[in-house]
N, C-alpha and C positions, 0 to 999 in steps of 0.2 A: 224532443226526446220524450218518450212515454214514461209513465211512472215505473213500469217493470225494468226498462233499460237503465233508469237512474238508480234504481235499487241494486241492479247487477253491478254497476260501476262502483258503487260505494262498498259493496261486499268484496269485490276483487282487489287484491293488494296492489297499490300503485308501483310502477317500475322506477320512478325518479326519487321518491321520498326516502327509500332505504339508503340510497347512495349518499344523499345529502346528510342524512343522520350519521352515516358511518364517517364521512369526512369531518363532520362537526365533532364527533366523539374523539377521533384521532387527534385533531388539532387541540382540543381541550386538554387531553392527556399530556401532549407535548408542552403546552404552556405551563401546566401544573408542575411537570418534571423540571422544566427550566427554572421555574420560580423557586422550587426546593433546592436545586443545585446552587442558585445564586445566594440563597439564604445560608447554605452550609459553607460555601467558599466565596466570600465576598471578593469582588474583582478590585483589589487594591494594588496600587503601584508599590513595588518593593522600596523599602526605605533607602534613602541615599547614604552611601558610605561616607563616614566622617573623614574629612581630609586631615591627614596627620602632618602637622607642621614640622618641617625639618629644622634642626638647630642651625641658626645662621653660621655660615662658615667664617672662620677668622684665621689669622696668621698661624694659630696653633695647629691647623689642619695641614700645613705645608711642612715638608721635610721628612726625614727618616724617623720611623717610630722605633727607636732603639734607645737603650740605656747607655750606650757607648758613643756619646756625641763629643764633638770638639769644636772649638772656635778659633778663628784665625785673626791675627793682628795685621791690618791692611792700611797702607798709606803711601804717600809719596816718599822718595828717598830722603833720609836725614830729617825726619820729623820726630824721632824719638821712639820708634817701634822696638828696636833691639834693646834700648835702655830700659823701656818698660818691661820687656820680656825678661831681661836680666833681673830686674827688681822682683818680678812675679815669681821667678823660679830659682834665683840665686845661681843660675848656670853661667859659666864663664865663656859665653859665646862672644864673638867679635862685635864691637859697637863703635868701630872707627869712623872717622869723619870723611867718608867718601861714598859715592853712590854704589849700590849693589854689594855692600859688604856682606849681606846675607844672600846666598844663591840657593842652596838647598834649605828647605824649611826646617826649623828646629822645633821638635815636639817635646812637651813635658807635661806631667800631671801636677796640677796646683791644688793644694788642700783648700777646701772651702771652709772658711771660719764659721762656726755655728755655736752659739751659747748653749743650745739644747744638748748638743753632743757633749760639750764640756761638762754639763751637769750630770749626764748619764755616766760619764767616766768617773767623775768624782764620787758619785753615789755608789756605783758597783765596784769600783777599783778592780777592774778586770785584769786577767793575765794578758789578754791581747786587745789591741785598739786598732780599728781600721777607720780612718777619717773619710768623709766625703771628698770627692775630688772632681776637677774639671780638666780636660786635656786642652792645652793651649798651643797654638802653632804660630811661630814667627815667620811671616811671609815677606819676601824681598819687596823693595819699593816698586810701585807701578809708576809709569810715566805716560804722558800723552802719546797716543798711538800704540799702546800696549796690545790692544786687540789685533793690530796688524803686525805684531812681532817686535815693536820697538822696545829696547831695553830688556831683552829676554822675556817680553811680556807674555807670550803664549804659555811658557812654562809656569810663570807665576800665576796666571789665571787658572791653570789646571790645578795648582796647589789650593787656590781658593775654593774651587769646585769640590775638593775633597773634604772641606769643612762643613759644619752645620750652622754656623753663625759667624757674622763678621763684626769685628771691633775696628771701627774706623779711627785711626790715630791722626790728629790734626795738629799742625804747628801754629801757635799763636804768639811766639816770642821772637824778638829781633836779636840776632847775634851775627856780627860780621865774620866771626871765625867759623861758623857752621854754615856751609854753603847750601843753597836751595837750588834744586835742579832747574827751576824756572827763573832763578835770579830775582826772587821777590818773596815777600811773606804775605800770603792771602789765603787763609784756611777755607774760605767759602769757595774760591776758585779751585782750590785743591780738591775739595769734595765733589765739585761739579765734574772735574776731570775724571776722578776715580769712578764715580757712579755712571758716567757716560761710557767709560771703557767697559764696564760690566754689562751695560745694556747692549752695546755693540757686539760683544762676544755672544750674548744670549741670542741676539737677532741672527747672527751668523749660524749659530747652532740650530735655530728653529727653521731657517730657510733650507739648511741642509736636510733636516728631518722631513720637511715638506717635499723636497725633490726626491728623496728616497722613497717616501710613502707613495708619491705620485706614480712611481714606476711599478708598484705592486699591482697585480691583476688577479685579485681573489675571485674564485668561482662560487664558493659556498655562500649561501645567503647570510649566514652569521658573520663570516669574514668580511663580506661586503659592508655589512652594517657597522662592524668594528672600524673599518677603514674610514667610513663616512663620519663616524663619531670623532675619531682622532683627528681627521682633517679639519673638522669644525673647530676643535680646540686649538690646533696649530694656527689657524687663521685668526682666532681671537687673540692669541698670545702675540702674534706678529703685529697685529693692529695696536695692541697695548704698548709694546716696546717702541714702535715707530712714533707713537704719540708722546714719547719721552717719559713714560710712566713705568715704575718698577712693578714686577709681578706681585709682590707682597702687598702693594698699595692699591691693588685692584680687586680685592676680595669680594666686593659687592657684585661683581660681574662674573665670578667663577661659579660654576655648578659643581656638584659632587663629582660628576663625570670628568669635568675639567681638572679638578684637584687630583684625581687619580692619575691622569697623564702628567700633570705638573710634577708630581712626586717621582714619577719615572724619569723625567728629564733632568731633575736636580739643577735647575737654572740658578745662576749667580744672583739674580735680582729677586729670587724667591726666598732667599735666606734672611732670617731676622738680623737686624743691625742695631748697634749702639755706637755712641760717638764720644771719644776721649779727646780733650783739648789740652795740649801740652803748653803750660804757661811758664813764664820766667819766675824765678824765686820771689821776686818783689811782688809781682802781680798775684801770685798764688797766696802769698802771705796776707795781702790786703784785700783779696777776693774781688779784684776788679781787673777788667781787660777790655779793650775797645772792640774786640772781635766776638765776645761771648753773646751779646744780644743778636748780632747778625747771624751767627751760627745757629742760635736757637730759632730764629725766624725761618731760616732755611730748612731746618729739621721739621718744624711744624708744617711748612708748606709742602713737604715731601714725605708725608705719611707718619710723622712723629717718631719718637724713640728717646731713649735715655741719653742725657748729656752729662758727662762727669769731667770737671776740670781736674788736672793733676799737674805735678811738677816733676819732670824726669830728673832734674838736678837734685831735688830733695830726696827722691826715692833712691837714687844712686848713692848719695851720701849716707842715707839711713842703712843701706845694706852693708856698708863698710863697718858699721857699729856692731860689735858682737854681743850676743845675749839679749833676751827679751826685756829684761829690766833696764839694761843700759840703753836700749832703743827708746823705751818709754821716757827715760830720763833725758835723752838727747832731744826728743820732740818737745818735751815740756820746757827745757831750757831755751830752745830756739823759737818757741811759740808757734810750732808747726803741727800739722797732722799728716797722716799718711792716707792716701786714697785707695790703697791696694785692696783692703777688705771689701769696700763698696764696689770696686771694679769687678772683683771675682764673683761676689754674690749676684750682681746685676747680670754678668755674662752667663752665670749658671741658670738663672731664671729666664734669660732671653731665649735660650734654646729649649724652653718648656720642659726643663728637668726639675724633678723634686726628689726627695729621698725619704725612706722609712727606716726605722731603727729596729735592730734586734739587740737586746741588752740582757746581760746576766753576769755572773761572777767570772765566767770563762772568757767572754768576749763582748765588747760593745762595738757594733759596726753600723755604718750608714750605707744603705743600698740605693744607688742612683737608678731611677726609672723615669720613663717619659710620663709627663702629666697626662692623666686620663686612663692610666693602666687599671685594669680590673685586678681583683685579688689573685686569680690564678697566674696572670702575666707577671705580677710583682713577685709571686713565689718562684717563678721561672728565673728571675734574676739571681736567686740563690743557687738553684740547680734545676735542670730540666725535669728531673723526677718529681720535684715539688709541684710543678705545673701539671704534669701528666697525671699524677695521682692525687691532685688537690681534693681535700675534703672540706675544710673550712679554715678561716683565719680568725684567731682570737686577737682582738684589737682593743687598745686603749689609746686615747690621745695623749700626747706629751703634756699638754696643759693640765689634764686631769691627774696624770701621774705626779707632776711636780707639785700641784696644789695639795694633793692628798698624801704625798710622801712615799708610799709604797704600793706595790701591786696588790697586796692583801687589802689595803684600805680602798683601792679602786673597786675591787670585787665586792667588798662589803657594802659599798654605797651604790652598787648596781650600775657602775659606769664601765665595767668590763664586759665586752659583748662578743658574740660569735657572728661572723659575716660569711655569706656564701659567695658563689661565683659572680654574682652581679654587683658586688661591692666595688666602688671606685676608691682606690687608695688615696688618702689625703697626705699632704706634706706633713711630716713629723709624727705620723702614726707609729706606735710601738706595737709590733706584730709578732705573734707566735703562730706558725703554720702547722696544720695537721694534714697529713697526706698518707696515702697507702699505695705504694708502688706495685706490690704484687697484685692488688685488685685492679690497678689500671692496665696491667699488661694484657689482661684478657679483653680489653675494650679497644676499639679502633675509632 
């Protein structure tokens, strides 16, 4: 190539270089823009949500959430159920010595003894007094095969289902004049029979529920999911019962969803239970009996529970003594004690009941509520308007009131407080509720 040609090539603009430069410039701008974007919005993973741990489910989560709960006295025939019931209530129902002397259940309200309530009454000297109470039901004796209808068993089991807690009454005394339906005295065998009959009845109920649910053919996705969830719970309950385990003793395996269905079913073995052992007068006085250790071991092996020895003979004689002072004198002279106050208090707490007080010169009253109630629910025990128009609860603990003497002193020392809707009422709280019904009517 001659020098003029070389010079012409250098002077003429190249066709390739501009394209390369253009692509390079575009790429550089994209890289810069991407770098700036990354600097402004770092590509970080969203933080993991903290897992909220649910409160472990306990027997408290089973049963009706109501303040009107009742307990049933359950046992074999002629173990002392009606004698105990008579002592608890002073009702003149039959307590003769033959099986099934009680057919229709007897219901009564038993006053719950409480020193705090007595102190409030003595302090305020009110015009009206309303004591805390517990509803008690005397249920006829169950026998082996009751779940299949033996001894009017189906009717009796339905009476148990209507209660919220079970008081097992066991016979641990020998008396040839008081017949036993099994012709022997063995309280451990008795409780095995009773609890087995309750499980059999529950198993029958769950199998029927499964068969009924199995026939359902829901079409909506939500209904299909609901059926699937309930069927899962039913299968778990059947497995539990078939293994010889009561529902209330299997809490570690129940989910919140399971408990929702269990409370709908109201199974016999889901109800809380306590155990009373009827001793002879001599054994009760010396506080010894050959069956007590064996019964205690059985209870511990089957989920635990309160065991209270009592003597039906002593309680029956005590009720024949008129006047509180005379009763105390009779107990002292005979070197005996009554088990009734302990039985009533234990039964009351067994069904997860507590009470709060309203107190003043007009009235001192104990209001029964389910343990765990929030302040508005507790207010609803007084009147539904109190819950609907709830503003706040003015609260002082009984211990503070008693130690300081008066409400004015509690306020002066800063122990009188206002609580809102989230407050969980404690046993023995003294409460004054503020509410506004007219304001609540406009809200839904």
